[in-house]
N, C-alpha and C positions, 0 to 999 in steps of 0.2 A: 705687460707689453702690448703694443698695438700691432696685432697680427692680422694681415689681410690676405685672403685667398682669391687668386685669379684662376679658378677651377670650375669645370663644367659638370662633371659626373656626380649625380646625387649620392650614389653608393660610396664613391671616393670621399666626398665631403663629409658624409656621416661618419665614416671610419676615422678620418683625421680628427674631426671634432671630438669624438669619443676618447681617442687616445690623448689628445691635449687636455681634456678635462681630468684625466688621471694625474696630471701635473698641475691642476688648478689653473690652467691656461684656457683662454677663449680665442676663437678665430672668427672673424667677420668676413663674409663672402661678398664680392662685388656683384652688383646687378648689371649684367652686360647690356641691358637695354637703356642704361643711363650713361652719362659721361664718366669715363673711367678715372681720369686724372683727379678730380675732386675726391673721389672715393679712396684713391691710393695715397693722396697727399700726407695724411697723418701717420702712415705706416712706418713701423720700425723693422718689420719683417714682412716680406711679400713671398707667398708661396705661389709659384707660377706653373701654369700648364703650357699652353702653346703660344701665349702672347709674346710680342716683342718687348723686351725690356731694354730700350735704347736710351741714349743720352737724355732725350727730352723727358722720358718717364723718370729716370733716376734724378734729374735736377728738380723734378716736381715733388720729390719726397725728401725733404731736408733732414729727416730723422732716420733715414733708412740705414740699417746695420747689416741686413742679410737678405739676399735674394736666394730662395730655396727652390730649385727646380724639382718638379715631381717625377723626373725620369733621368736617364743618363745623359741625354744630349743637351748641351748648353749653347748651341749655335745661335739661339734667339736672344741671348743676353750679351750686352756689351761688357765683357769681362774686364777688358783693359780700362775702361772708364770707371767701373766699379772699384777696381784695384786702386786707381788714382785717388779715389774718394775714401778709401779705407773701408769699403763695403765688402763683406764676405759674399762669395758665390759658392753655393753647395749644390750637389746633385745627388742622385740615388744610383750608384754605379752597378750594383749586383742583383738587386731584388727581383727584377722581372726577366732575368736571363733565360730561365727554363721556359717561361710562358712564350717569350719571343722565339725561342728556338723551336718550340712545338708548332707555333704558327707558321714558321718558315717551312717546316716539313709539310704542313697542311697545304700551303701554296704549291710546294713542289709536287705533291700528289695531284692537286687540281690540274696543274699544267701537264704532267706526264701522262695522266689518264685521260687527257683531252676533255676535261669537265669544266663547265662554266657555271656561274651562280648568278641568278637574277631573273628578271622578267622580260628581257629583251625578246626572247622567242617563246615565251610561255603565255598560256591563258589560265584563267582561274581553275580550269579543269585539268591542267597538266602540271607536271613536277617543276619545281624551281631549279632543279639540277638538269643539265642537258649537255650534250656534246657540242663543242665549239664548231666542229666540222665533221660530218658523217663520212667524209672521204679520207680522213686522217685517223689512223689507229693510234691508240695509246701505246706507251712503252713501259717495259719493266725497268725498275730502278737497279736491281741487282746487276752488278758488273759495270754500271755506268759511272762516269767521272763527275764528281761534284767539285767545283772550284769555289772556295770560300775566300772572299776578299775582306781581310781584317780578322785576325784570329785572336780576338779578345775573349771575354768570358762567354758571351753569347755565341760567337763563332765556334768555340770549343764545344759547347753543348750541342750545336748543330752537327759537328763532326762526329760526336759520340753516337748520335742517333743514326746518322747516315751510314757509318761503318757497321752498325748493327744490322742495317738493311742489306749489307753486302756491297755497298758502293765503294769505289776508290775515291779518296778525299785528298785533294791538293789544296794548299792554302797559300795566299800571298799576303804578306804582312810587312810593315815598315821595318821591324826589327826581327828578322827570322831566327836569330840565335838567342833571343831573349827568353829567359826562364821566368815563369810566373808563379808566385806563391810557393816557391820551392820545387816546382816540377818543370820539366822541359816541354815546351809546346809541341815539339816534334813527336812526342809520345802519342798525340791524339790524331795525327794525320799520316797519310802515306808519303807525302812530300811537302816540304815547306820551303818557300822561296821568297826573295825580296821583291820589292815593287818593280825593279828593273827586269824581272822575268814575267811580268804580267802578260805580254802578248803571247808567249808560248804556252802559258797556262790556260789562257782563254781559248787558244786554238785546240786544246785537248779536251776541253770541258763539254759535257752534255748539258749540265746545269751550272749556272753561275749565281752565287748568292752573296749579296753585299751586306757586310756587317762592320763597316768602318765609320768613324764619326765624320760629320761634315765640318771640314776646316778648309782653309784656302787651298791646300795641296790636293784635296779630294773633290773640290767643287768641279763639276763637269768632268770628272775622272773617266766617265764612260761617254764616248762620243763616236763619231763616224769611224775613226781609226780602229777603235776597240771592237765595234760591231763588225767591221770588215774582216777581222781575223777569226771571229767566232764561227762555229759550225752553223749551217742553215737550219739544222735540226735542234739547235740549242735553245734553252729557256733562260731568262734573266729573272731573278727574284730579288726584291728590294724591300727590306723591313727596317732600313736604317734612316736615310733621308733622301727625298726625291731628287734634290739638287746635286747629288753625287752623279746623277745621270743627266746628260743634255737632253732636254725634252724633244726638241726638233729632230735630233739625230735618232732618238728612239722611235719617234713616230714614223720616220722614213724607213728605218730598219724593219719595223713591224708591218707597215703597209706594203712594202715591196717584198716581204717574206725573206729579208736578209737574215733574220733569225726567226725561230718558230713562234715565240711568244714571250710575254712578260707578265709577271704578277707582282703587284706592289701593295704594301700596306700603308704607304705614305704618298703624298701628292705634292706638287710644286706650290700650289696655293690651296690651303685647306680652310673651309670645305671647298671641293672642286665645283666649278660651274658645270651643270649637267650637259650643256651644249659643247663642252670641250671636245675637240675632234678626236683626241686619243681615246676617249671613253666609248666612241662608236666602233672601235676596232674589235673584231671577234677574238683576236689573239692577245688582248690586253684585259687582265683581271685586276680590279681594285677592291680591297677591303678597307673599311673606314678607320684606319689607324687604331686598331684594336689588338694588335699582337701582344702587348703587355697587359691587356685589360682582363685579368682573371681575378677570382676571389683571393687566391693565394698571393698573387703579386700585389694587389691592393693592400692586403694585410701587412705584408713586409715593407712596402714603400711608405705607408703612413706611419708605421712604427719608426722607421729611420728618420723621417721628417720630424716627428714629434720629439724624438731624442735630440736632434740637432737644435730644435727651437728651445727645448728645456735647458740645454747647455748654454744657449745664448742668454736665457733668463738668469743664469747664474754667472754670467760674464765669462763663460768658457768658450773655447773655439769649437765650432761644429765638427763632427767627425769626418765629414766627406767634403771638405773645402776643396774647391778647384783652383782658386788663386792662392796657392800655397805660399807665395812670397809675403803674404800678410801674416803668416804664422811666425812668431818670434819665440 
């Protein structure tokens, strides 16, 4: 099979190549410094990272049978058009949940303890960790309220850790009564509400953490209205997708101290332009989309991808197909 990887990380590529060789399969990685379309054109399978797989890309690959995303989010793939062409789209839905949850708590600690990371206020002789403002004390997490927006696998892992810290955990989810894998989601949180209760949940929260996928209903889900009901002392954490939050509204909320701060592992256009005005704010922290980038997550993700590709080589359906209407 002609397998092409649109992937950046060397460790990830090495791990995937090794696992595919166990099945006597080889993957070729594109050179991002050269035109992508000619390199993708012969592909039967594309393993994608953060690139847009839109209609123009799909049409340029006449032999394409599978677009395999290297994470859970598939908002950068035209799933509808793939489905119309009989092309499977698969993701990796569970493998990095613990890594992302742990990174979420890392960002929560950075914000709540009033710590920033970087060189904006540092010299070679000083620490890279510093307080964002010497006039603002940090806060204890015990007894504080964490609002989790989207209670999927990652959100549940965040809830487990937060409750262990003594936090009160409230969650907002599309299907608040849904049971997952035989257990009730209500078991993991102190309160579970539908999306219609978002304003009152936000009003009670000391920290709000986003874990919902980017779909039409969640695009710009957080805007001026949502920030207006949050506590001025509240922090916003986003390890999901940046476009769930309206960028202009967030900039205003942060620059006017409408909320205390925000920490993101995702950005609206990646990589971000260093001159972007939101990056200059003291109360905004950005990590470079590394929440799921751990040795354990890479091992699990590349294993699932290799299994999906091996199944395709035997004319079987991948295990984690998103466009399930193609499964007969």
